[in-house]
N, C-alpha and C positions, 0 to 999 in steps of 0.2 A: 398527836392526832392530826391528820391531814385536813386542811380546810377545803371542804367540798365546793365552796363558792369560787375558788381560784380559777378553775377552768371556765366558769361562766363569765368571770370578769375578763379573762383573756379573749374569749369569743366576742364579747361586747366591744373590747378594744379593737379587735380585728375588723368588726363590722363598721365601727366608727371611722376607722382609717379608710375603708373602701368608700364609705359615704363621702368622706372629705375629699378623696381623690376624684370621685365623680363630680362633686360640686365644683371643684377647681377646674375640671375639664370643661364643664358647662360654661363657667365664667370666661374661660379662655376663648371658647368657641363664640360666645356672644360678643366679647370685646373685639375679636378678630373680624366678625361680621360687621360690627359697627364701624370699625376702622376702614373696611373695604367700602361700605356704603357712603360714609361721610367722615373723612379723616380730620376735619377741623376740630370737633370736640376733643378727640384724643390728643391732638397737638396742644390745644388750649390747656388740657389737664396736665400735660408735661411741663408747661411753663407757669403753672399756678403758683408754685413756691416763689418764683421770682416776682410775680405780681403782688403777692402778699407782702413782700419786702419793699415794695415800690416807694411807700411814703418815707420809711427810714432812710432808704438810699437817696431819695430826692433831697432830703435835708443835708446829708453828707456831701452830695454832689454840688449843692449850692454853695457850701462852705469851702469847696476845693477849687472853684472856678475863679478866674480873674475877675476883679471888681469892675474893671472898665477897659476899653480898648485904648491903646497908646499909639498916637501918631506924632512923629517927631521929624523935623527938618534936619536930618542927620548931616547933610552936606554943610550946613551953616551953623551947626551947634557949637556953643562955646565949650572949649576943651580945657582940661586941667593937666598940668605936667604929670607924666607917668614914666619916670626914668627907667631905662633898661638896666638890668643888672650889669655892673661894670665888668664882671668876669665873663660875660657873654659877648662883649664887644670885641670884634676882630680887627676892624679898620674904621677910620673916620671918627666923627663925634655925633652919632645919631641922637636926635632929641625926639622923644615920643610924647604925645599928649592923647588924652582919652576922656570919654564921658560915658557913664552908665545911662542907657536909655530906658531900659525896662528889665524887670526881673519877675520870674514866675512866682506864684504864691507858695509853691512848695520849696522855693529857694534853690532849685537844682539847675535852673536855666537863666541866663541873662543875655541881654543884647547890648553891645558896646560899639561906639564909634571910636576909631583909633587912627591916628596919623603919625608919620615919622619922617624925619629929614634923611638926607643921604648918609649912607654908612653900610657897614657889613657886620653882622652879628649872628650868633647862634640863638635858637629859640627852642625851649623844651616845654612840651605841652602836658600839663597836669590834669587836664580835662578835655573832652571832645570840643573841637572848635571848627565851626564852619564860617568861612570868610567870603565876602563879596567885595571886590575892589570898586570903589566909586570915583577914584581919582588917581592918576599916575600909574606907575607900574613897579613891580618888584620881581626879582629873579630868585627863585627858591631852589636850593640844592638839597636833595633828599639824602637820606642815610646811605643810599646806594651810589651816591655821587652823581646823580642825574640832575641837570639844571632845567627848570621849567619857568616860563614867564607867566605872570599873572598881571593882566592889564585891566583897564576899566571894563566892568561888566563880567569879568571872569570870576569863577568860584573855585574855592579849594576847601577840602575837608582834611583836618589834621586830628587823628584819633589820640585819645589820652595815652601818654607813655611814649609818643613819637617825638622825634627831634629833627630839625632842619636848620639850614643857614639862609638868612635873608640878606640879599644884596640890593640896596636901594640906590639908584643913580641920581635921583633928584628929590622927589617927595611922593609919598603914597598915602592914601586914605582908604580905610576899609570899614565895613560893618562886620562885626564878629558876633556870632551866636555861640555862646559857650554853654556847655551842658555837662554836668557831673555824671560820669558814667556809672551805671549800676551793676552790681554782681549779677550773673545770669539768672539766678533763682529769683532775685528781687524783680528783675526785668519781666520774668514770666508772671509774677504776681501783679505787676502793673498792667500788663496786657489783659490778664484775666479780669481785673477790676473794671477796665473799660469795656470788656465784652459783656460783663454782668450789667453795666449801666445801659448798654445798647439793648440787651434782652429785655430789661425793665422799661425800655423806651424813655429813658432819662437822658440819653445822648443819641444823636443821629450818627450815621455813617461818616467816616472822615471825608472831608471835602476834597482832599488830595489823596489819591490812591497810589501809594508807592509801588514801584516795580521791584520785584526781588532781584538782588544783584548776586 
């Protein structure tokens, strides 16, 4: 036997769907009008989830920042022997010394003062290294065979995995910022984390705005 109530249920469902569609349409019209009149509340609603996470994020941000600022007289710092690998030495008897000045709390970055006497040797970089020469000079031969001079005040960047030859005529001293390179996906995650902190107003904009290379 056929259920005579079935058509009625179908009709009611259809009417309910039309009512729901009309209601959604009215909500969209109202929200659109509100956005046109004053966009501030709509923008605030968009970032409401980030604000709700502000306190937990603040605690994590506090635990991930450096405890204190480090200021060191690098030029006169007491250095310890840091022998160069014997198989890297090509000429002379270069003697190197160094001192760790600071390290980031996530242990991925460190700042080192390093000096070396005359000699010629290869150097292979296992992590990104940015150097600034503070005394003397060095002649760098790249993997392409090009020789470049780095003197006092000059800067050089050596990416992880690269190699070069150092030729020191007298003595050179440098500040080196070493950073463990991250896989691309992890790098995206780190940038996303800092963006989230800025959205939640737990971090300001970078004081140094890098130019894209």
